N, C-alpha and C positions, 0 to 999 in steps of 0.2 A: 835568767833573772835570779837575783839573790834570794836565798831562803830567809824567812823571817822567823822570829821567835817571840814568845810571850804575846801571842795573838789574843786580842780582846774583841769580841763581837757583840753588837747590840742590834736587835731588830726593832724598827719603829714603823709607825703607820703614817701614811700621807694621803692627800686627796688624789683623786683620779685626775691625771694631767695628760692631755693631748694624745694619746696612743702610746706614750713612752713610759708611763709609770702608773701603777696602782698602789704599790707599796715600795718602800725603799729600804735598803740595808747598807749600813756603813761598816767597813772593816778597817781597823787600824792596828798597826803593829810596829814594834821597834825592830829595825834591821840589825843584823849581826854587827854591822860597822857603827852602830849608834845613831843611825838616821831614823827617819819617820816614814813609814809606808802607809799610804791611805788609799782605800779603794771605795768606790761607790757601786752598790749592787742594785740592779733593777730587775723586775720580773721578766721572764722570757715567755714569749708566745711561740709555740711551734709553727714553723712555716707550713708544716704538713696539715695540721688540723686546727690551728687557732687556739689550742688549749694552753693553759698556764702550767708549765712544767717546772716551776720553781725559780729560784734566784739565779741570775747570770751576772757575773762581774763584768762591768762595761768600761771602767776606766781605772787605771792603776798608776798612782803617783807616788814617787819617792822623793823625799827631801834628804839630801846627803849631809853628813857631818860638816862639810865645808860650805854648806848653804846652797849648793846647786840643786835645782829641781829637775828630776828626771821624769819625763812623761812618756809612758809606753803608748804609742799611737796605734790604735786598732785599724786605722785606715791607711792605705798606701799612698805615697806621693808620686804622682805621675804628671806633674806639671801644673796641677790645679791650685797649688798653694795650701793644701790642707794642713800640712805640718805647722805652718805659721798661724792659720786661722784657729785651729783647735788649741794651740798653745795660748793664743790671746784669750780664749774663754777661761782657761785655767788661771792665767796670770792676773786677769781682771779681778777675780774674786779672792785669789790668794794674796793679792797686793804685793807682787814681785815684779821686777822689770822683765820684759820679754826676753832679754838676752841672758837672764839667769836660768832660763829653761833649756834643757837639752832633751832632744827627742830620740827615740829609738824605735825600730820596727817591732811590732808585736809578733811573737811566735804564733803558730796556728793553734787556736783554742776557742771554739764557739762558746764554751762555758765561761770563759774569762773575758772575751773581747768581742762578743756579738754586738753589732750595731742595733740599738733598741728599735730603730725604725724598720730595719730589714730582718731582724731576728736571727742573723747569722753574721759571721765575720766576713764582711765583703765591702768593697768600695764600688759603688754604682748607684744608679737612679738618683744622682745628685743628692745623696742622703747623708753626707758626712756631718755637715753643720746641723741639719735637721735632727739627726739622731743623737748628737752629743751636746746640743745647746744647753740642756739642763744638767745632764750627768757631770760634765766637766766643771761647770760653774758650781754645782753643789760640792764637788770634791774640793775645789779651791776654797769655797766659803767655809766648809767644815774644818779643813786644816787650819784656816786662819783663826776660827773660833777656838780651836784646841790650843793653838800656840799663844793666843792672847790670854786664855785662861791659865796656862802654865806661867806666863809672866806675871799676871795679876796675883796668882797664888804666892809667888816668890816675894812680891812686893806687898802683899796683904792689902790690895786695893780692889775696888769694884772693876771687873773686866769691862763693863760697859763704858767706863771712863777712859779706857786705854784706846789708842789708835795705832795704825800700822802704816808704814811707808817703806816701800822697796825692800820688803823682807825684814824689817826691823820694827819691833813692838816698842811704842813710846809710852812712857809713864805719864799719868794725868798732869803732872807738874811740868812736863816737858824737859825736866832736868836729867832724867835717866832713860836708858834704853837697853834693850836686849835683842840681838839679832836672832833670827829663827834657829840658827845652828846651835845656839846655847840652850835651846828650850826643847829639843827634840825628844830626849829621853822622858822627861816629865810629861810632855804632851802625849806621848805614846802610852804611858802608864795610866793616864786619866780616862781613856776611852772616848769614843766619839759622842758628839752632841746628838740629842734627839732631833728628828727631822723638823719638828715644828720650831726649833730654835735656830735653824739654818735659814737666815733671812738673806735672800739674794739681793744684790743692789738694785735699786730702781734705775731705770734707764737714764735719768738725769744725773746719776752719780757715776756713770761710766767715764773712765779716763783713758782706757785703751780701746775697748770695743767702739767701733765707729771711726777709728783712725786708720791710717795706712802706714804702719811701720815697715821697715825693710824685711824682706822674707828671710827666715832663719837659714834656709838651705842655699840662698843665693851666693854667698861668698865661695862656698866649695864648688858650686856649679861653674862659677865664673873662672875660678882658678884651675878647674879640671880635676879637683880632688874627689868629687862625687863618684861613687861606684854604682854604675848601672849593672844590670845583669850581664850584659855583653862584656863588661870590663873585668869580670872576676878572674883572678889569677891565684893559682894554688901550686905548691911544690909538686913537680912531676906532672903538671897538667898537659894533656893532649887536646888537640882541637879536631873536631869532626865536621866535615861538610856533608850535607845530606841531600839525597834526591828521593822524592816521594812520588808514588805512582801518579802520573798526570791525570788519570781518571779515577774518581772515587770508587773504591772496591777493587782496583787493579793490584797486580802482584808482579815482582821482578821474575823473569824467567831465565835470564842469562846475564852474567857479570864477568867481565874480563879481569879477574883478580890479579893475574900476573902482570898485566900492563899497568894496573894501578900501583902495585907494589914496586914496580920499577922506577917510579917517580921518587926522587931524592926527598927524604923526610917522611915518606908514607910508611906507617907501621902495620896497619891492619885494615881489612875490608870487612864490614859487618852488614849482613843482610837480616832484616827483620820482616815482619808480615807484609807491610806495604811500602817499605823503604830500603834504601841502601845507603850506608854511611862509609866514608873513607876517613880514617883516623891518622893524623899526622902531627908533626911537631908544631906546625903553624898553619894558618888558614890558606895561605898561598899554595902550599904543597897539597893540602887536602882537596882544594878545588881542582888542581891539575890532575890529581889522582882520580877524582870523581869523573872528570871528563874522559880520562883514559879508560875507565872501567866500561865505557860503551854499553850501558845497561839497556837491556831489552825488556819489554813489559807485556804482560797479558792484561789487556784493558778491562776484562771482566764484563759484567752485564750492563754497564752504563755507557758503553762506547758509542752508542748511536744517539745519545741525548744531545739536543741543541736548544738554543734559546727559543726559536720559533715554536717548537713542539711544547716547551714548558709554558709559554704564554697562551697557547691554544688550550692547554689543560686548565689553566687558571680562568680563562675566559668562559669555558664551559662550566666550570665549578661555580662561577659567580652568577650564573643564570638560575641557580637553585636557591630556595630560601635557606637561611642560616639559623644558628642559635640566637635567640633574642637576648641582646645585651641591655636594651632599654625600650620600653613601650609605654608611652604616656599619651593620653588622649585617644583619638581615633584617626590614625593617619589615613587609612583608605577612604574613609568618608570625607575627611577634609580635603584630601588630594583630588578626589573625583569632583568635588564642588568648587575647586579653586578657579579663580578668574583666569589664571595663567599657570601652566605647568611646564617645568623644565626637567630634563634628564641629562646626565653626563656620565662618562666613564673616564676614570683617571688611572694612570699607570705609573708606577715607580719601580726602578730597576733593582737588581741585586747590587750591593755595594760592598767593597772591601774596606778594611780598617786602615791599612797602609800606614801604621805607626812608624815614626822615624827610626826607632830601634826595631830591627826585625826580630822575629821569634828566636829565642835562644834559651839554653838551660845547661847548667853545669851539674854533673852528678858524680859522686864517689860512692860506688856500690860495693858493700862488703857483706860478709856472711850474716852479720846480725844488726847491721845499721845501713841505712841509705840516706846519705846527706845530699841535699839539693840546694843549689844557689840559683834563684830565679826571681824575676819580678812578676808577681801574680796579684790580681785583684781579689782572689778568693782562696787564701792559703789552706783553709780547712777542707774545702772540696778537693783541692789538689792533693793534699795529704791523704785523704780517704781513698782517692782514686789510685794513688801509688801503692797504698797498703793492700788494696784489692788485687792489683796487678802482681805484686811481689809475694803476697801471702804473709808479709810481716805485720806485726801489730803497729797501730798508728804511732805508738810511742817511739818506734824504731825509725820512723820517717821524719827526719830532721830537716825542716825547711828554713833556710836563711833568706828571708825576703829582701829584695833589693829595690833601689829606685827604678822606676819604670820610665823608659823613653817613649811615653805614650801608651795608652791602654785602649780607651774608647769602647770597651766591652770585649775586645779580643782576648785580653788576658784574664777574663773570667773563666776561660776554657782551659782544661788541664791537658789537652791533646799534645801540645808541644813537650810538656814535661814527661808524659807517658812514653813518647817516642825516645826521648833522651835516656830514660831509665832502661828501656829495652836494649838500647845500644850499650849503655854502661855496664849492664849485666855481663857482657862478653868482653869487657876490657879490664885489665889490671891497673887500677889507679884512677884518678879523676879525669873526666873528659868533658869538654865544653862543646855542645852541639849547637851550631849556628846555621840558621836558615839563610839562604841567599834572598835577595829581594824578590826574585822570581818565585821561589818556593813560598815565600811569605804571602804574596798576592794570589798565587794560583792554588793555595791550600788553606785559604782563610775559612772562617765561619761567617758567612755573608749576611748582610742585612737582607731580609726577605724581599722578594718581588711581590708587589701588591697590585691587584687588579680590582678596583673598587667601583661600584655603581652607586650613584647618588641621584635623588630626585627631590623636588620641592614644589610646593604650590603657593602662589601669591593671591591675596585677596584684591578687591577692586582698588584699594589704596596702595597696592604694591607692597604690602606687609606679608612676610612669610607666615603661613598658617599650617603648613604641613612639611615634614622633613623626613626623608628616608635615606639612610646610609648603610650600604651593605659592604662590609670589609671582607676581602677575600685574599688570603695568603697563608703561608705556612705558620705553624705554631712553634715559636721558640720555647715558650713555657712548657709545652707538652714534652719536648725533648730534654730541656734543661732541668726542669723541676716538676716531674709528672704529678706529684700530689697537689700542685697548685692549679693544674689544668682540670677544672671542675665543670661537670655538666656540658662539656664540649666548648667551653668558653675560655679564651686566652685573654686574661685581664690586660696584658701589655698591648696586644694587637688592637684593642678598642680604646685605649687611653687617648684622649683628645678627640675621639669621635662620639663616645657615649655621653660626654658632658661638655658640649660646646658652651662658650660663655654667654650665649644669647638666649633670650626668652622666646621660645617657639612653642605654641600650645599643643601641637600634635607631632610627636617625634617617635620614630621607630629606627632602632639601630640593631643590625644583625652582624654575626660573624660566621664566615664560612671557612672552615679549615681545609686547606689544599696544600699538602706537603709535596714539593717537587722531588722527583727521583734524581739521584746522582749529584746532589748538591746539599751541603749542610748549611743551615741558617742559624744565626745567633743574634745576640744583642749588639746594637751599633749605636754610637753616640746619639742620643735623642730618642732612642727606642720607639715605642708606639707613636708618641706625638710627632715625631719627625715626618711620618707619612700622613697621619691624620690631619695635622694642622695645615699641611699643604692643600689637602683636598677640601677641608671645611672652608678655609679662608679663600681659596680660589673660587669655590662655588658661591660663597657669599658675595664676591665681586660680580659673578655672573648674575646673581639675583638682583643686585643693585642696578646693574645695567639694564636688565629686563624691566625693572620698575621705573627706570628713567630717573634714578636718584644718584646723588653723589655717594661714593663708596663709604666715606666717613660718616655722613649723615645717616645713611642706611643702617650702619652699625650702631650709631648712637641711639637710634630709636628703639633698639632691642636690648639696651643695657641699663634701663632705669633701675632694675633690680640688682645691679652688679657694679657698685660705685668704684671698686678698686680697678676693675677692668676698664671702666669708662675713664678713670683718671689717667691710666697709662696711655690709652688711645689719645686723649686730649693733649697730653704732654708731647707725645711723639709728633703729632701732626702740627702742633704749634711750633715746635723747634724746627720742623722741616719746612715751614712756610706753606703748608697745604693750602691750595686754592690760588696761589700765585701762578701766573701763566708760565708755561714751559715752551721752549723753541720747538719747531717741527723736528720730529724724529726723537724727541725726548719725552719721558713720562715719569710720573710718580705712582707708586703702588703702596698699599698698606696691608699689614697683617696684625692680628690680635690673638692672644692665646692665654690660657691658664694651664700650666703644666709644672710638675715637680714642686708644687706649693708656691709658685711665683707667677705674677702677672707680667706680661711683656707685650709690647707693641713695637713694630718696626715699620719704617717708611724707607723705601728704596727709590733712588733716582737712577734711571738708566738712559743710555743713548743707543739707538739702533741704526746702523748704517744702511745704505741702499741694498746691500747684499744680505741683510738680515742678521749680521753679526751684532752681538749684544755686549755692551760694556757697562758695567755697574759703576756709577760715578760717585755715589754717596749713600751711606746707610746711617739712618738716625734711629736710635733705640731708646725707648723709655721702659724702665723696669721698676716694679714694686716687688722686691724679694723679701718683704718684711724688714725688720731692723737691719740696716747694712752693717755687717760685722767689720768689713775691711773694704772701703770704697774702691781703692785702686785694684784690689783683687777682683771685685765685681766688674770693673771696666775691662780687666784682662780676660776674664771669662767670657764677657760679651764679645770681645774682639775675636777670641779664639773660636768660640762656638759659631760665630757668624762666618768666619773664613772657612771653617770645616764644612758648614752647611752650604756655603756659596760654591765651594769646590764641587760638591756633589750635584748641586742644581745645574751648574754650567757644564760639567764634564763627567761626572761619576756614572759609570755603568760597567758592570761585569757581565760578559756575554759568554755563552758556551757553544762550542762547535766540536762535534765528534767526541763528546764527553769531556772535553778539555776547556779550561778557562783560557780565553784568547788573550787577555791582558797579562803582562808579565813584569813590567817595570814602570818607572815614572814617564817613559816615553809614550806608553799606551794607556797608562792610568795616571794622567798628569795632575799634580796639585796646582792650586792657584799660585802664580808667581807674585813677587813683591810689586812689580810694576803694573800688575793687573788688579791689585787689591785696593778697593776704594777706601777713602777716609771713613772711619766708623766712630760715630759719636754715641756716648752713653750718658743718659740722663736718669738719675735715680730719684724715684718718688720717696719723699720722707714718709716713714711708716714706723709704727710702734708695735706692729704684729711680730710674732715669733718668726725667725728667719725661715725662708723657703730655700729650695735648691736652685742652683744656677748653672752648674757645669754643662748642662745639655740644652737649656732653654733656647738660647739664640740659634742653635743648630736647626731647631724646628721652625723658627719664625722667618728665616730669611728667604727661603724658596718662594713662598706665596707672595711676599712683598715684591720680589723681583719679577715674577711672572705677571702679577697684576700691573706692575709698572710697564712691562712690555705691551700689555693690552692698551694701556693709556697712550703709549707712544705710537702704536701701529694698528690697533684694532684686532690683533691676533691673539686668540686664547691658546694658552699652553696647558694641555691636560696630560702630557706625558713628559717625564724627565728622563735624561737630562735635556736641557733646552737646546734645540737645534736651530741653525739658521733657516729662515723661511725659504 
């Protein structure tokens, strides 16, 4: 980033707004090239203890002398369209065309680029729009006011009488105008406006927000110019193929280096703690060298672990009380006095991320600097981990973030980068370490296996009066961010369970931490809600059936207090034609959720043949994600999340035998194919609320809609995923 001079800073006060600000600070400066640099600073709350540790720069905008607007994006682009959506927020208030904005990856710096919602520089939890909805609009509005004031001062007119269009300030008479590029120096010298003068547009004034412009990065992706991590090319670059111990905790014991080096193009064989890499001129030679190396392994202490043993451990753990996440009313009393009581056990498997771009990282390690080219969802965590590994200061760890060919939570983890650095330390020059698809799937950080127990009691009218949900699984939070694991409670593991959208008077939700040996678990698209929504919505259908009521009517009767949830449910079932008869062997199912700040309901239509094979024929989704910033992007996210979740519901399962993951490629861990993908309809509820998150919502909603539809078609309940033929 360019250095700035003549920095002027003013601190101003503002009202408490939604979790993302209690006070705000604007910084403005003239760039060395004569442009205008503007930043918005918001308070930071430490993820560790919730304290206010001072101002954190959240958005950095530069207007160049030629009029181009450069936006340093703190979030990473991994297909979700965040570069376009965040640029729309800025362009709306700055009054420039979207194509005037150029985006660039932010370097790692929590102090400069933390997401106000997450309190660190990370892309996840569907938080990009939620975190930057106000900061980027304020940045644009503040810059617009400053540029208008500069023009008004030159013309000696009232700034309030001036208007702006497409980056040009218009004189009140309409006869004169000044483009932004001619006002930058004087605007920078004037200092930023006070926060109470920064009036954001009313929703009725939006001209860009709420529309669906073309994605900024699409042309380069279509033409092949976009550089993903796996595309990085540097002078003198070598390529390394890697083999990691097939059992977690294992080590290589024998490597045939001479056979590997005999392969044309192979330069070096590198052994590190848990892996062996063969370095060559190109990937083909590296893979042949790796095969020739005939690596032998000591499997270590986890060689006897298998899925059956892991599930038995979870089953036993689930029989004990857990840490209370929510306790309202008197569950035991209400349950014992219920007219009808139901109990169920639900199981969800380990899942891999299986992003289209396998894990990879390019590193050039030198004495006093370590340069890294990688696509990461969390650059500051990666930078800190490498600094710890190498003993270098963080400033010497230079991360060049790249476009991601899918993240889904996998690229929150620094393990792939750390392996690449270990290898690069033994190599003269830059090296690109590429995992094969098998290494990528068999050495993932998996969605936890959950073994949940759930109970409910109905009164004489069939209304639920008691609800108990015991979540049992490993704690991702305790491993990933220990300070956030408080009092034995994993906030992510219970999301979607502790706060279901329904009014139930007596509710008890518990969490039992049960970390399986020999397998590492992590965040997976949809995180906690993706398992809890399946269980809650499946069991709601069980209760409706036990009460002899229609699934939709049963839910409606519990939503009088929750109008937004009721609205998406009503819209989804209306668009699906709920209540219309279905042919034999076909059925409809419904789900409803509130997660990531958005309300969503899905209806699935399925057909089940005489062998029990399931084909999903149609998905109808209604969503209230607050004010829709980009409707086409919403539709794309709903489709993407639905397909991702449907793949998992129908086929996804990672299993362990002799300490090894049994799945290795798309033949044994298959994604949904185009001809198997149902039509997916998206219907957006008009809303004026601040935007919610959407990248993961549909992933959580689809499984229960499908399994409830299977019950409607066949009378068979699905309590364990993936769905198996009867």
